[in-house]
Backbone atoms as SQL, in Angstrom:
CREATE TABLE atoms (id INTEGER PRIMARY KEY, chain TEXT, resi INTEGER, resn TEXT, atom TEXT, x REAL, y REAL, z REAL);
INSERT INTO atoms VALUES
  (1, 'A', 1, 'MET', 'N', 0.781, -1.114, 0.079),
  (2, 'A', 1, 'MET', 'CA', -0.271, 0.154, -0.078),
  (3, 'A', 1, 'MET', 'C', 0.880, 1.519, 0.057),
  (4, 'A', 2, 'PRO', 'N', 0.859, 2.021, -0.951),
  (5, 'A', 2, 'PRO', 'CA', 1.557, 3.462, -0.953),
  (6, 'A', 2, 'PRO', 'C', 1.212, 3.926, 0.474),
  (7, 'A', 3, 'ASP', 'N', 2.161, 4.929, 0.736),
  (8, 'A', 3, 'ASP', 'CA', 2.336, 5.316, 2.029),
  (9, 'A', 3, 'ASP', 'C', 1.071, 6.272, 2.583),
  (10, 'A', 4, 'GLY', 'N', 0.943, 7.046, 1.405),
  (11, 'A', 4, 'GLY', 'CA', -0.519, 8.117, 1.403),
  (12, 'A', 4, 'GLY', 'C', -1.501, 7.257, 1.644),
  (13, 'A', 5, 'LEU', 'N', -1.874, 6.219, 1.040),
  (14, 'A', 5, 'LEU', 'CA', -2.842, 5.750, 0.793),
  (15, 'A', 5, 'LEU', 'C', -3.606, 5.075, 2.619),
  (16, 'A', 6, 'SER', 'N', -2.634, 4.767, 3.293),
  (17, 'A', 6, 'SER', 'CA', -2.581, 4.451, 4.353),
  (18, 'A', 6, 'SER', 'C', -2.935, 5.153, 5.338),
  (19, 'A', 7, 'ASP', 'N', -2.453, 6.339, 5.129),
  (20, 'A', 7, 'ASP', 'CA', -2.646, 7.922, 6.268),
  (21, 'A', 7, 'ASP', 'C', -4.264, 7.972, 5.422),
  (22, 'A', 8, 'LYS', 'N', -4.568, 7.955, 4.262),
  (23, 'A', 8, 'LYS', 'CA', -5.904, 8.558, 4.078),
  (24, 'A', 8, 'LYS', 'C', -6.912, 7.642, 4.573),
  (25, 'A', 9, 'VAL', 'N', -6.736, 6.044, 4.409),
  (26, 'A', 9, 'VAL', 'CA', -7.554, 5.150, 5.383),
  (27, 'A', 9, 'VAL', 'C', -7.810, 5.738, 6.858),
  (28, 'A', 10, 'LYS', 'N', -6.904, 5.575, 7.284),
  (29, 'A', 10, 'LYS', 'CA', -6.790, 5.874, 8.813),
  (30, 'A', 10, 'LYS', 'C', -7.622, 7.175, 9.074),
  (31, 'A', 11, 'GLY', 'N', -7.409, 8.443, 8.245),
  (32, 'A', 11, 'GLY', 'CA', -8.188, 9.188, 8.331),
  (33, 'A', 11, 'GLY', 'C', -9.427, 9.335, 8.021),
  (34, 'A', 12, 'ALA', 'N', -9.592, 8.613, 7.036),
  (35, 'A', 12, 'ALA', 'CA', -11.000, 8.391, 7.017),
  (36, 'A', 12, 'ALA', 'C', -11.957, 7.243, 7.849),
  (37, 'A', 13, 'VAL', 'N', -11.068, 6.453, 8.390),
  (38, 'A', 13, 'VAL', 'CA', -12.029, 5.607, 9.682),
  (39, 'A', 13, 'VAL', 'C', -12.087, 6.927, 10.865),
  (40, 'A', 14, 'ASN', 'N', -10.792, 7.599, 11.210),
  (41, 'A', 14, 'ASN', 'CA', -11.238, 8.321, 12.197),
  (42, 'A', 14, 'ASN', 'C', -12.276, 9.285, 11.920),
  (43, 'A', 15, 'LYS', 'N', -12.160, 9.721, 10.739),
  (44, 'A', 15, 'LYS', 'CA', -13.198, 11.169, 10.521),
  (45, 'A', 15, 'LYS', 'C', -14.770, 10.181, 10.913),
  (46, 'A', 16, 'VAL', 'N', -15.032, 9.097, 10.171),
  (47, 'A', 16, 'VAL', 'CA', -16.352, 8.772, 10.403),
  (48, 'A', 16, 'VAL', 'C', -16.539, 7.887, 12.061),
  (49, 'A', 17, 'LYS', 'N', -15.553, 7.751, 12.479),
  (50, 'A', 17, 'LYS', 'CA', -15.716, 7.542, 14.287),
  (51, 'A', 17, 'LYS', 'C', -16.071, 8.379, 14.857),
  (52, 'A', 18, 'GLY', 'N', -15.075, 9.369, 14.618),
  (53, 'A', 18, 'GLY', 'CA', -15.572, 11.016, 15.387),
  (54, 'A', 18, 'GLY', 'C', -17.240, 11.166, 15.136),
  (55, 'A', 19, 'GLU', 'N', -17.120, 11.627, 13.658),
  (56, 'A', 19, 'GLU', 'CA', -18.888, 11.786, 13.572),
  (57, 'A', 19, 'GLU', 'C', -19.613, 11.279, 14.378),
  (58, 'A', 20, 'ALA', 'N', -19.536, 9.624, 14.116),
  (59, 'A', 20, 'ALA', 'CA', -20.652, 8.659, 15.254),
  (60, 'A', 20, 'ALA', 'C', -20.569, 9.396, 16.740),
  (61, 'A', 21, 'LYS', 'N', -19.331, 9.645, 17.334),
  (62, 'A', 21, 'LYS', 'CA', -19.093, 9.895, 18.831),
  (63, 'A', 21, 'LYS', 'C', -19.920, 11.298, 18.496),
  (64, 'A', 22, 'ASP', 'N', -19.658, 12.239, 17.744),
  (65, 'A', 22, 'ASP', 'CA', -20.371, 13.305, 18.124),
  (66, 'A', 22, 'ASP', 'C', -21.579, 13.560, 17.841),
  (67, 'A', 23, 'GLN', 'N', -22.042, 12.625, 16.877),
  (68, 'A', 23, 'GLN', 'CA', -23.666, 12.532, 16.842),
  (69, 'A', 23, 'GLN', 'C', -24.423, 11.969, 18.137),
  (70, 'A', 24, 'TRP', 'N', -23.741, 11.082, 18.671),
  (71, 'A', 24, 'TRP', 'CA', -24.540, 10.438, 19.630),
  (72, 'A', 24, 'TRP', 'C', -24.383, 11.169, 20.789),
  (73, 'A', 25, 'GLY', 'N', -23.106, 11.325, 20.805),
  (74, 'A', 25, 'GLY', 'CA', -22.902, 12.553, 22.093),
  (75, 'A', 25, 'GLY', 'C', -23.992, 13.580, 22.319),
  (76, 'A', 26, 'ASN', 'N', -24.534, 14.292, 21.003),
  (77, 'A', 26, 'ASN', 'CA', -25.531, 15.378, 20.582),
  (78, 'A', 26, 'ASN', 'C', -26.704, 14.456, 20.953),
  (79, 'A', 27, 'ALA', 'N', -26.763, 13.157, 20.982),
  (80, 'A', 27, 'ALA', 'CA', -28.348, 12.721, 21.051),
  (81, 'A', 27, 'ALA', 'C', -28.545, 12.473, 22.144),
  (82, 'A', 28, 'THR', 'N', -27.303, 11.928, 23.472),
  (83, 'A', 28, 'THR', 'CA', -27.470, 11.598, 24.471),
  (84, 'A', 28, 'THR', 'C', -26.942, 12.853, 25.760),
  (85, 'A', 29, 'ASN', 'N', -27.109, 13.820, 24.828),
  (86, 'A', 29, 'ASN', 'CA', -26.261, 15.324, 25.975),
  (87, 'A', 29, 'ASN', 'C', -25.090, 14.977, 26.653),
  (88, 'A', 30, 'ASN', 'N', -24.488, 14.076, 25.991),
  (89, 'A', 30, 'ASN', 'CA', -22.970, 13.992, 26.715),
  (90, 'A', 30, 'ASN', 'C', -22.096, 14.768, 25.674),
  (91, 'A', 31, 'ARG', 'N', -21.303, 15.893, 26.607),
  (92, 'A', 31, 'ARG', 'CA', -20.578, 16.780, 25.959),
  (93, 'A', 31, 'ARG', 'C', -19.289, 16.311, 25.692),
  (94, 'A', 32, 'SER', 'N', -18.881, 15.530, 26.581),
  (95, 'A', 32, 'SER', 'CA', -17.615, 14.979, 26.649),
  (96, 'A', 32, 'SER', 'C', -17.576, 13.915, 25.430),
  (97, 'A', 33, 'LEU', 'N', -18.546, 13.029, 25.044),
  (98, 'A', 33, 'LEU', 'CA', -18.457, 12.034, 24.031),
  (99, 'A', 33, 'LEU', 'C', -18.496, 13.048, 22.651),
  (100, 'A', 34, 'GLN', 'N', -18.988, 14.148, 22.661),
  (101, 'A', 34, 'GLN', 'CA', -19.156, 15.270, 21.639),
  (102, 'A', 34, 'GLN', 'C', -17.890, 15.520, 21.506),
  (103, 'A', 35, 'ALA', 'N', -16.940, 15.960, 22.421),
  (104, 'A', 35, 'ALA', 'CA', -15.876, 16.660, 22.155),
  (105, 'A', 35, 'ALA', 'C', -14.699, 15.672, 21.798),
  (106, 'A', 36, 'GLU', 'N', -14.876, 14.380, 21.997),
  (107, 'A', 36, 'GLU', 'CA', -14.116, 13.140, 21.796),
  (108, 'A', 36, 'GLU', 'C', -14.287, 13.066, 20.228),
  (109, 'A', 37, 'GLY', 'N', -15.561, 13.100, 19.903),
  (110, 'A', 37, 'GLY', 'CA', -15.632, 12.964, 18.219),
  (111, 'A', 37, 'GLY', 'C', -15.177, 13.961, 17.796),
  (112, 'A', 38, 'LYS', 'N', -15.431, 15.241, 17.972),
  (113, 'A', 38, 'LYS', 'CA', -14.771, 16.544, 17.171),
  (114, 'A', 38, 'LYS', 'C', -13.305, 16.267, 17.516),
  (115, 'A', 39, 'VAL', 'N', -12.548, 15.887, 18.249),
  (116, 'A', 39, 'VAL', 'CA', -10.900, 15.487, 18.345),
  (117, 'A', 39, 'VAL', 'C', -10.719, 14.425, 17.238),
  (118, 'A', 40, 'ASP', 'N', -11.499, 13.302, 17.326),
  (119, 'A', 40, 'ASP', 'CA', -11.299, 12.249, 16.175),
  (120, 'A', 40, 'ASP', 'C', -11.308, 12.672, 14.936),
  (121, 'A', 41, 'LYS', 'N', -12.696, 13.678, 14.649),
  (122, 'A', 41, 'LYS', 'CA', -12.637, 14.187, 13.320),
  (123, 'A', 41, 'LYS', 'C', -11.544, 14.643, 12.725),
  (124, 'A', 42, 'ALA', 'N', -11.067, 15.933, 13.424),
  (125, 'A', 42, 'ALA', 'CA', -9.919, 16.675, 13.441),
  (126, 'A', 42, 'ALA', 'C', -8.753, 15.474, 13.310),
  (127, 'A', 43, 'LYS', 'N', -8.283, 14.968, 14.018),
  (128, 'A', 43, 'LYS', 'CA', -7.260, 13.983, 13.850),
  (129, 'A', 43, 'LYS', 'C', -7.487, 13.335, 12.681),
  (130, 'A', 44, 'GLY', 'N', -8.594, 12.695, 11.990),
  (131, 'A', 44, 'GLY', 'CA', -8.928, 12.392, 10.944),
  (132, 'A', 44, 'GLY', 'C', -8.290, 13.140, 9.603),
  (133, 'A', 45, 'GLU', 'N', -8.682, 14.525, 9.843),
  (134, 'A', 45, 'GLU', 'CA', -8.734, 15.626, 8.703),
  (135, 'A', 45, 'GLU', 'C', -7.196, 15.688, 8.644),
  (136, 'A', 46, 'VAL', 'N', -6.530, 15.583, 9.247),
  (137, 'A', 46, 'VAL', 'CA', -4.667, 15.900, 9.812),
  (138, 'A', 46, 'VAL', 'C', -4.112, 14.815, 8.702),
  (139, 'A', 47, 'GLN', 'N', -4.719, 13.518, 9.435),
  (140, 'A', 47, 'GLN', 'CA', -4.385, 11.916, 8.757),
  (141, 'A', 47, 'GLN', 'C', -4.237, 12.131, 6.890),
  (142, 'A', 48, 'GLN', 'N', -5.448, 12.685, 6.542),
  (143, 'A', 48, 'GLN', 'CA', -5.762, 12.241, 5.250),
  (144, 'A', 48, 'GLN', 'C', -4.880, 13.468, 4.390),
  (145, 'A', 49, 'LYS', 'N', -4.793, 14.572, 4.727),
  (146, 'A', 49, 'LYS', 'CA', -4.153, 15.974, 4.436),
  (147, 'A', 49, 'LYS', 'C', -2.301, 15.209, 4.327),
  (148, 'A', 50, 'VAL', 'N', -1.895, 14.899, 5.297),
  (149, 'A', 50, 'VAL', 'CA', -0.585, 13.969, 5.191),
  (150, 'A', 50, 'VAL', 'C', -0.293, 12.909, 4.312),
  (151, 'A', 51, 'GLY', 'N', -1.988, 12.092, 4.305),
  (152, 'A', 51, 'GLY', 'CA', -1.791, 11.231, 3.176),
  (153, 'A', 51, 'GLY', 'C', -1.389, 11.888, 1.688),
  (154, 'A', 52, 'GLU', 'N', -2.025, 12.716, 1.456),
  (155, 'A', 52, 'GLU', 'CA', -2.123, 13.605, 0.247),
  (156, 'A', 52, 'GLU', 'C', -0.489, 14.172, 0.116),
  (157, 'A', 53, 'ILE', 'N', -0.248, 14.569, 1.188),
  (158, 'A', 53, 'ILE', 'CA', 1.173, 15.041, 0.545),
  (159, 'A', 53, 'ILE', 'C', 2.245, 14.306, 0.403),
  (160, 'A', 54, 'LYS', 'N', 1.896, 12.708, 1.160),
  (161, 'A', 54, 'LYS', 'CA', 2.930, 12.016, 0.966),
  (162, 'A', 54, 'LYS', 'C', 2.617, 11.356, -0.679),
  (163, 'A', 55, 'ASP', 'N', 1.282, 11.404, -1.199),
  (164, 'A', 55, 'ASP', 'CA', 1.322, 10.850, -2.436),
  (165, 'A', 55, 'ASP', 'C', 1.977, 11.997, -3.628),
  (166, 'A', 56, 'ARG', 'N', 1.911, 12.977, -3.012),
  (167, 'A', 56, 'ARG', 'CA', 2.838, 14.011, -4.206),
  (168, 'A', 56, 'ARG', 'C', 3.880, 13.928, -4.365),
  (169, 'A', 57, 'HIS', 'N', 4.690, 13.181, -3.177),
  (170, 'A', 57, 'HIS', 'CA', 6.077, 13.379, -3.211),
  (171, 'A', 57, 'HIS', 'C', 6.641, 11.501, -3.985);
């Protein structure tokens, strides 16, 4: 697997996981879970960007 693809896949997984936590936290009024979800989504965004950069080099 090319270097960048691995990072992009990990990023996509973290974004989906983060979105699910964020939504579940919102539905259950669990602010801690919402915050955790937002962190996971941000981490996923960064991983995807790193993957894109690796693919360019």
